[in-house]
C-alpha positions as CSV (number, residue, x, y, z in Angstrom):
1,M,6.2,48.5,78.8
2,R,4.8,49.7,82.1
3,Q,5.0,53.4,82.5
4,S,6.6,55.0,85.6
5,P,4.2,55.8,88.4
6,P,2.6,59.2,88.1
7,A,3.0,59.8,91.9
8,R,4.8,58.5,94.9
9,P,3.6,57.7,98.4
10,G,3.5,60.7,100.8
11,M,3.0,63.3,98.1
12,L,-0.1,65.4,97.7
13,V,-2.6,64.1,95.2
14,S,-2.6,67.5,93.6
15,D,1.1,67.0,92.7
16,A,0.6,63.8,90.7
17,E,1.1,63.8,86.9
18,T,-2.2,63.9,85.0
19,P,-4.1,62.2,83.7
20,F,-3.9,59.4,86.3
21,L,-6.2,56.8,87.9
22,L,-7.1,57.8,91.4
23,L,-8.5,55.4,94.0
24,D,-10.2,56.8,97.1
25,V,-9.1,54.1,99.5
26,D,-11.7,55.0,102.2
27,N,-14.6,54.7,99.8
28,F,-13.1,51.6,98.2
29,E,-12.7,49.8,101.6
30,G,-16.2,50.9,102.6
31,N,-17.6,49.3,99.4
32,L,-15.8,46.0,100.2
33,A,-17.1,46.1,103.8
34,C,-20.7,46.8,102.6
35,L,-20.9,43.9,100.2
36,S,-19.2,41.6,102.7
37,T,-21.7,42.5,105.4
38,M,-24.8,41.9,103.2
39,A,-23.5,38.6,101.8
40,T,-22.6,37.3,105.2
41,A,-26.0,38.1,106.6
42,A,-27.6,36.3,103.7
43,G,-25.3,33.3,104.0
44,I,-23.9,33.6,100.5
45,K,-20.4,33.6,99.2
46,V,-18.7,36.4,97.2
47,R,-16.5,35.8,94.2
48,P,-15.9,39.3,92.8
49,H,-15.2,39.8,89.1
50,A,-11.6,40.9,88.6
51,K,-12.1,41.9,85.0
52,T,-13.1,45.2,86.6
53,H,-9.9,45.9,88.5
54,K,-7.3,43.6,86.9
55,S,-5.3,43.8,90.1
56,S,-3.9,41.0,92.3
57,V,-3.5,43.6,95.1
58,I,-7.2,44.4,95.0
59,A,-8.2,40.7,94.7
60,Q,-6.2,40.0,97.9
61,K,-8.0,42.8,99.7
62,Q,-11.4,41.5,98.5
63,M,-10.4,38.2,100.0
64,K,-9.5,39.8,103.3
65,Y,-13.1,41.1,103.3
66,G,-14.4,37.5,102.9
67,A,-14.3,36.8,99.2
68,I,-13.6,33.1,98.4
69,G,-11.8,33.9,95.2
70,V,-12.3,35.9,92.0
71,C,-13.7,35.6,88.5
72,V,-11.8,36.5,85.3
73,Q,-12.6,36.5,81.6
74,K,-9.2,35.8,80.0
75,V,-6.5,33.3,80.5
76,A,-3.9,36.0,80.9
77,E,-6.0,37.6,83.6
78,A,-6.0,34.3,85.4
79,E,-2.2,34.0,85.1
80,A,-1.6,37.5,86.4
81,L,-3.8,37.0,89.4
82,A,-2.6,33.4,90.2
83,W,1.0,34.6,90.0
84,G,0.0,37.4,92.3
85,G,-1.2,35.0,95.0
86,V,-4.9,34.5,94.3
87,T,-5.7,30.8,94.8
88,D,-9.3,30.4,93.6
89,I,-10.2,31.6,90.1
90,L,-13.2,31.0,87.9
91,V,-12.8,31.8,84.2
92,T,-16.3,32.9,83.3
93,N,-15.8,32.3,79.6
94,Q,-15.4,29.6,77.0
95,I,-11.8,28.8,76.3
96,I,-11.4,26.7,73.2
97,A,-7.7,26.9,72.1
98,P,-5.7,23.9,73.4
99,D,-2.7,26.1,74.2
100,K,-4.8,28.4,76.3
101,I,-6.4,25.5,78.1
102,A,-2.9,24.2,78.8
103,R,-1.9,27.5,80.3
104,L,-4.9,27.3,82.7
105,A,-4.0,23.7,83.5
106,A,-0.4,24.8,84.3
107,L,-1.8,27.1,87.0
108,S,-3.1,24.1,89.0
109,S,0.2,24.1,91.0
110,V,-0.6,27.5,92.5
111,A,-4.4,27.9,92.3
112,D,-7.7,26.2,91.9
113,V,-8.9,27.2,88.4
114,A,-12.3,26.4,86.8
115,L,-13.6,27.4,83.4
116,C,-17.0,27.4,81.6
117,V,-18.5,25.4,78.9
118,D,-21.8,25.4,76.9
119,D,-21.0,22.8,74.2
120,I,-19.8,19.2,74.2
121,R,-17.0,20.1,71.7
122,Q,-15.5,22.4,74.3
123,V,-15.6,19.6,76.8
124,D,-13.8,17.2,74.4
125,V,-10.9,19.7,73.9
126,I,-10.5,20.4,77.6
127,E,-10.6,16.7,78.4
128,S,-7.8,16.0,75.9
129,V,-5.6,18.7,77.3
130,A,-6.2,17.6,80.9
131,A,-5.4,14.0,80.0
132,T,-2.1,15.1,78.4
133,M,-1.2,17.0,81.5
134,S,-2.4,14.3,83.9
135,I,-4.7,16.6,86.0
136,R,-8.4,17.0,86.6
137,M,-10.0,20.3,85.5
138,N,-13.1,21.9,87.0
139,L,-15.9,22.9,84.6
140,F,-18.9,25.0,85.1
141,I,-21.9,24.8,82.7
142,E,-22.9,28.3,81.6
143,V,-26.6,29.0,81.5
144,D,-28.1,31.9,79.4
145,V,-30.2,33.7,82.0
146,G,-31.1,36.6,79.7
147,G,-27.8,38.0,78.4
148,G,-28.4,36.4,75.0
149,R,-24.7,35.6,74.7
150,C,-23.1,32.3,75.7
151,G,-24.8,29.5,77.7
152,V,-27.2,26.6,77.3
153,N,-30.9,27.3,77.3
154,T,-32.6,24.0,78.4
155,G,-32.4,21.5,81.2
156,E,-31.7,18.8,78.7
157,A,-28.6,20.6,77.4
158,A,-27.3,21.1,80.9
159,I,-27.9,17.4,81.8
160,E,-26.1,16.3,78.6
161,L,-23.0,18.4,79.5
162,A,-23.0,17.5,83.2
163,S,-23.3,13.8,82.3
164,R,-20.5,14.0,79.8
165,I,-18.2,15.7,82.3
166,A,-19.0,13.2,85.0
167,K,-17.9,10.3,82.7
168,S,-14.4,11.7,82.4
169,K,-11.7,10.9,84.9
170,H,-9.9,14.1,83.9
171,L,-12.9,16.5,84.5
172,K,-15.0,17.6,87.4
173,F,-18.5,19.2,87.3
174,G,-18.1,22.4,89.4
175,G,-21.6,23.9,89.0
176,I,-23.5,26.5,87.1
177,Q,-22.4,29.8,85.8
178,A,-25.4,32.2,85.4
179,Y,-24.6,35.9,84.8
180,N,-26.9,38.3,83.1
181,G,-25.0,41.4,82.1
182,K,-28.0,43.0,80.4
183,A,-29.8,43.2,83.7
184,Q,-27.1,45.0,85.6
185,H,-27.8,48.5,84.1
186,I,-31.6,48.5,84.0
187,A,-32.2,51.8,85.8
188,C,-35.8,51.0,86.9
189,Y,-35.7,49.0,90.2
190,E,-38.8,47.0,89.4
191,R,-37.7,46.1,85.9
192,R,-34.2,45.2,87.1
193,E,-35.7,43.0,89.8
194,E,-38.0,41.3,87.3
195,Q,-35.1,40.4,85.0
196,A,-33.0,39.1,87.9
197,S,-36.0,37.0,89.0
198,R,-36.4,35.5,85.6
199,G,-32.8,34.4,85.5
200,A,-33.0,32.9,88.9
201,E,-36.2,31.0,87.9
202,K,-34.5,29.6,84.9
203,C,-31.6,28.4,87.0
204,S,-34.0,26.8,89.5
205,D,-35.7,24.9,86.7
206,M,-32.4,23.6,85.4
207,L,-31.4,22.5,88.9
208,D,-34.7,20.7,89.3
209,A,-34.2,18.9,86.0
210,M,-30.6,17.9,87.0
211,T,-31.7,16.7,90.4
212,R,-34.4,14.5,88.9
213,V,-31.7,12.5,87.0
214,G,-29.4,12.3,90.0
215,I,-26.9,15.1,89.1
216,E,-25.9,17.2,92.1
217,C,-25.0,20.8,91.6
218,R,-23.5,22.4,94.7
219,T,-22.5,25.8,93.2
220,V,-24.6,28.3,91.3
221,S,-22.4,31.4,90.6
222,G,-23.7,34.6,89.1
223,G,-25.2,38.0,89.7
224,G,-23.5,41.4,89.5
225,T,-23.4,44.9,91.0
226,G,-26.8,45.9,89.7
227,T,-28.7,42.7,90.7
228,F,-26.9,41.2,93.7
229,E,-29.6,42.3,96.1
230,F,-32.1,40.2,94.2
231,D,-29.7,37.4,93.6
232,I,-28.9,36.8,97.3
233,E,-32.6,36.8,98.1
234,S,-33.5,34.3,95.3
235,G,-32.4,31.2,97.2
236,V,-30.8,29.9,94.0
237,Y,-27.3,31.4,93.9
238,T,-24.7,30.1,96.3
239,E,-22.1,32.8,95.3
240,I,-22.3,36.2,93.6
241,Q,-20.0,37.9,91.2
242,P,-20.2,41.7,91.5
243,G,-17.3,43.5,89.9
244,S,-17.9,47.3,89.6
245,Y,-19.2,47.6,93.2
246,C,-15.7,48.3,94.5
247,F,-15.3,51.4,92.2
248,M,-18.7,52.3,90.7
249,D,-19.1,54.6,87.7
250,A,-21.4,57.1,86.2
251,D,-23.5,54.5,84.4
252,Y,-24.3,52.7,87.7
253,T,-25.4,55.9,89.3
254,K,-28.4,55.8,86.9
255,N,-29.7,52.7,88.7
256,R,-32.6,53.5,91.1
257,D,-33.5,51.9,94.4
258,R,-37.0,50.9,95.6
259,T,-38.0,54.5,96.3
260,G,-36.8,55.8,92.9
261,A,-33.8,57.5,94.3
262,T,-30.2,56.9,93.2
263,S,-29.0,53.7,94.8
264,S,-26.4,54.6,97.5
265,L,-25.2,51.2,98.7
266,F,-21.7,51.8,97.2
267,Q,-19.7,55.0,97.0
268,Q,-17.7,56.3,94.0
269,S,-14.1,55.4,94.7
270,L,-12.5,55.5,91.2
271,F,-11.6,58.7,89.3
272,V,-9.5,59.9,86.4
273,V,-7.8,63.1,87.4
274,S,-7.2,65.5,84.6
275,S,-5.8,69.0,84.2
276,V,-7.2,72.1,82.6
277,I,-4.8,72.8,79.8
278,S,-6.7,75.4,77.9
279,T,-9.5,77.9,78.2
280,P,-9.5,79.1,74.5
281,R,-12.6,81.2,74.7
282,H,-15.3,82.2,77.2
283,G,-17.3,79.2,78.3
284,V,-14.9,76.6,77.0
285,V,-12.6,74.4,79.1
286,V,-10.2,71.7,77.7
287,L,-8.7,68.9,79.7
288,D,-5.7,66.7,79.1
289,A,-7.6,63.4,79.2
290,G,-9.4,61.9,76.2
291,H,-10.9,58.5,75.4
292,K,-7.4,57.0,75.5
293,S,-7.6,57.7,79.3
294,I,-11.3,57.2,80.0
295,A,-13.9,54.9,78.4
296,I,-16.9,56.5,76.8
297,D,-18.7,53.4,75.6
298,R,-21.4,54.1,78.2
299,G,-21.4,57.8,78.0
300,F,-19.2,60.7,78.8
301,P,-17.6,61.0,82.2
302,V,-18.9,63.4,84.8
303,A,-16.9,66.2,86.4
304,L,-17.1,65.6,90.1
305,G,-18.5,68.5,92.1
306,R,-18.8,70.7,89.0
307,P,-22.5,70.9,88.0
308,D,-21.6,74.0,85.9
309,F,-19.5,71.7,83.6
310,E,-21.1,69.9,80.7
311,I,-18.8,67.6,78.8
312,V,-19.6,68.0,75.2
313,S,-16.9,66.0,73.4
314,V,-14.1,63.6,74.1
315,S,-11.4,63.0,71.5
316,D,-8.2,61.0,71.7
317,E,-6.3,63.2,74.2
318,H,-8.8,66.0,75.0
319,T,-12.1,66.5,76.8
320,R,-14.0,69.7,75.9
321,I,-16.3,71.2,78.5
322,A,-19.0,73.8,78.1
323,V,-19.3,76.0,81.2
324,R,-23.0,76.4,81.8
325,E,-22.9,79.4,84.2
326,A,-21.7,82.8,83.0
327,T,-19.9,83.4,86.2
328,S,-18.1,80.1,86.3
329,S,-14.6,79.5,85.0
330,A,-11.5,77.3,85.4
331,N,-7.9,78.1,85.7
332,I,-5.1,76.6,83.7
333,G,-3.6,73.8,85.6
334,E,-6.7,73.2,87.7
335,R,-7.3,69.5,88.5
336,I,-10.7,68.0,87.6
337,K,-11.9,64.6,89.0
338,L,-13.7,62.7,86.3
339,V,-16.2,59.9,87.2
340,P,-15.9,57.3,84.3
341,G,-19.0,56.3,82.5
342,H,-17.7,52.7,82.6
343,C,-15.0,51.7,85.1
344,D,-13.8,48.4,83.7
345,P,-12.3,49.6,80.3
346,T,-11.1,52.8,82.0
347,V,-8.9,50.8,84.3
348,D,-7.3,48.9,81.4
349,R,-5.9,52.2,80.1
350,F,-3.6,52.7,83.1
351,D,-0.6,50.9,84.6
352,W,-1.1,52.2,88.2
353,Y,-3.7,53.0,90.7
354,V,-2.8,56.2,92.7
355,C,-4.2,55.3,96.1
356,A,-5.1,58.1,98.4
357,R,-6.7,58.9,101.7
358,G,-7.9,62.4,101.7
359,E,-5.4,64.6,99.8
360,R,-2.4,62.4,100.5
361,V,-1.1,59.5,98.3
362,V,-0.6,56.4,100.4
363,S,0.3,53.7,97.9
364,L,0.7,52.8,94.2
365,W,-0.9,49.6,93.1
366,P,0.0,48.0,89.7
367,V,-2.8,47.1,87.2
368,S,-1.2,43.8,86.9
369,A,-3.5,42.3,84.3
370,R,-3.6,45.4,82.1
371,G,-3.9,44.4,78.4
372,A,-4.6,40.8,79.3
373,V,-6.9,40.0,76.4
374,Y,-5.6,36.6,75.2
């Protein structure tokens, strides 16, 4: 059951009920504009990953800034976004259950939906469902470009899959899916560039192998927030899939640019706002948000603008802070903006984005695909 919104348009941000998910609309729109400008200059398409925001509203805004569509990971995410008006969706995952494939096929009346394969057996199941529903389904071959997860590893395997797809009147070969999640959070600029380059080279080799046997591949989709600069320069990718760029998080602030400084292309736009509920003893502050409100899988959140605060523990519903400076303190009821360590799973803990410009709430956007895991 969706919870009631913690705020209403027109009210002050400081009057919203904590903890809540705050979106700084100015920074958010600046991030969309930044990526759009860079991609346009490079002549490359943008297909943002909606597993980050799980919002048809945000997906529509990304498309207004030039995105051609979105990526998702789950069938239920694809449904929520398609029903919300998004017309071009790539499921960057292997979907093997016939019922789930049928759900994707059913979306063909409102959206172009593609999904990924890395095994002939997956192709067989998808073909059977597509034949039953009398449609053609668009398939991308996933290539393992360093993530060590799903994907084929050789040109021969890619050719076998593409050939099998081409023989079916119910399937279409859409292109290659090539995302390396491990490369996104390599802090060192040179090492991150090296990993991205290796992935692009592997894709290039596969494309060459496919071309030699007469298989045309028009789309190579991949890349992310941490590597997109390298991906658009590679000459291999035709579209990129950054997700976190629109929000950012504390883990991405560890990435360095060419000079060794913190990369500043995108600004932090997403926060969890929490209240001080206790100062039980000197030097200790307790907040009303725990890991049920903010993901800690990539480290504790950071208290924005409070270098005197060190977060020392996060439990179900509390965050405990050690105050570093003897002269610092916090008042009961004081609001603290927390920068999540990992934005994607943090979003999935909330039903609403409280959207603000400055100190005023301007809109409430639903997290329409919250909990969409099947």
